[in-house]
N, C-alpha and C positions, 0 to 999 in steps of 0.2 A: 381133183387137186385144187387147193386154195391158191388163187393167183393174186398177187399184190405188187405194187411198185413202190419204190422208195419215195418218190414224189407224192404218191397217193397217201402213203403212211404219214408223211410230214403234214399234209393238209388235214388228215384225220386227227392227228395229235394236236395240231395247232388249234383246231376247232374245240378240242377238249379243254385246252388251256384257256381259251376265251370264255368258255362256258363256266369253268371253275372260278375265274376272276369275277365274272358278272354275277355269279351266285353267292358271292361273299357278302358279309355284313360288316359294318364298321362299328366297333365297340368303343364308345367314348369313355371318358373318366367319370361320367354320370350315369343316369338311368336311360338316356336316349341311345338307341341302337339304330344306326343309319343304314337303311337298305339302299337308298339312292339319293343323290348321285354318288358315284365312286370318284375318287381322285382322278383328275385328268379328263373327266367326261366333259366334252365341250358344250357350251351353251351357244346356240345360234340365234342372233338377233331376229326377233319376229316369230320365233318358234317356241314351243313349250319345253321347259326344263322340268322334268319330273322329280319331285322330292317325296321320299317315303321314309317314315320313322316308325320303328317298332317300339311301343310304349309299355309293353307288359313284361319286359325282360325275357322274352321268349317263354313266357309262362313261369318264370322263376324269379319274380320280383322279391327282393329282400323284405323281411318284416319291418314294419314301421318306416316304410318308404313310399313316396308319392311325388309326382310332379306338382310344382306350383306354377311354373311358367316356362314356356319354350317358344322362343322367337328366332327368326332367321333374317339375316341381313347380308347383302352382297357388298363386300369391301374390296377396295383397291388403293394401296398407297401410291401406286404408279399413276392412277388416274384421279386420285383424290376423291374417290366415290365411297359413300356409305348410303346404300339404297335399301329401303324396307322391302322385304319379300313376304314375311308373315309376322304380324305383331299381335300382342294381346293373346286372346284365346282362340284366334282364328285357326291355328294348326292343331294344338293339343285338344281343343274343345270340339273339333269337327268329327264327323263320322261316328256318332254315338254307338257304343257297343263294339266298335272295331278296335283290335289291338295294333293295327298299323294305320297311321295317319298319313294321308296323301295330299299333295299339293301340286297342281299343274300350273306352273308359273311361266307366263310369257315373258321371255327375255326382251327388255325394251330396246327399240331400235336406236335410241339416243346414245347407247354406251359405246365408248371407244373400244376397239379390239385390244386384247391383252390378257394379262394374268389377274385373276380375281380369287377371293376367298368367299365361298358360300359359308357363312359363319353362323353357327347355332349357339344361342345364348340360353342356357338352362339354369333355372333355379329349382332345386328339389330338396325334399327331406329324404335323407338316406340313413337308415338305421337310427332314426330319431334326431339326427343333426341336419341343419340346413347348410347347403352348399351352393356355390355359384360356379358353373362350369362353362368355359368357352371352347367351342370345337370348330376350327376352320377347316373346310374341305376345299382344296385348291382346284380350280377349274379355269380353263381358258374360255374367253368370250370371243366368238367369231362374228365379225361385222365388217363387211366390205364397204358399206356406205352408211356411216352414222348419220342420223337425221333427227330433228326435233329436239325438244327440251325434256330432260328427265324430271319426273315428279316423284314424290316420296323420298326426297333426299334428306339426309341428316348430317350433323357435324361429324367429321371423321376424327376420332381420337388417335393418339399416338399408338402405334402398333409395335410389338404385340401388347395387348391389353392384359391387365392383371386379373386373374380369377382365383377362386379358392376351392379347388376340387378336394375330394376325400383323399387321404393318403393311400388307401387301397381302393382301386376301381371296383365297383360292385360286381362286374361280370368278367373279371380277369384283367390281365395287364392291358393297358392302353398305351399306344405309342403313335408314331408318325402316320398321318394320313394325308400326305402330300404327294403330288405327282413329281417324279424326279426332274422333270423339265419345267416345273412351275414353282417359283419362289414361295415360301411360306411366311405368313405374318404372325404366327402364334403357335400355341401348343395344339396337339392333334390327337388322332386315334389310330387304331390298328385295324387292318382288314383281316378277316378270318375267312377261309374258304375250305371246303371239303376236298381232300386230295383225290379227286375223281381221276385225274390223269394217271396216277400210279395204279389205281384199281383197274381202269380200262386197258392200260398197257399190259398189265399182267394177264387179264382175260384174253387179250388179242394174241399174246405170245403163246398162251396155253392152247388156244384154238388152232394156231398155226402148227404147233407141235403135233396135235392130234391128227391133222389132215395131211401132214407132210409124208 
């Protein structure tokens, strides 16, 4: 006989939900597909914040399309911060031959705790036309003891900034990519995830029926 408990089932299904969310990709209004971080993922001062961007359109790049520039900055109207994370070709030009570009960025200890936007600035040719796309990903910064002076600071422009994305996102609809508890400073993207929970729940119920 197959034995299970309600609490155990909740834990199992909860783990599935977490796995589904973490396995999702963020589809921007441009060519960048953001694998990490997801909205609401905290950055801890002194620790690494992993950034990962899929740059091949998951193998389905539109014709006459290519990146020109992809830069990343950490912004906060709350703290008045505009901090360089990746500029120039440091992100898009790295890891030659790889379709996913990675960056392990150490969150500076100088930052005040609070809500920030990890903001992607993309200039791309999409179907023969040039576009400028801004994608903010809202993340909280955790820092119990801010210390030192921040370097790599830039002037903070009024938020949200104006961009010029294509009328139709190249990889489907793009919408909000902000954590519900974190204020947003601009336009954003949509997270997509495979409905593993429904599949695994159906399989679990089927198994229970067979052994009951």
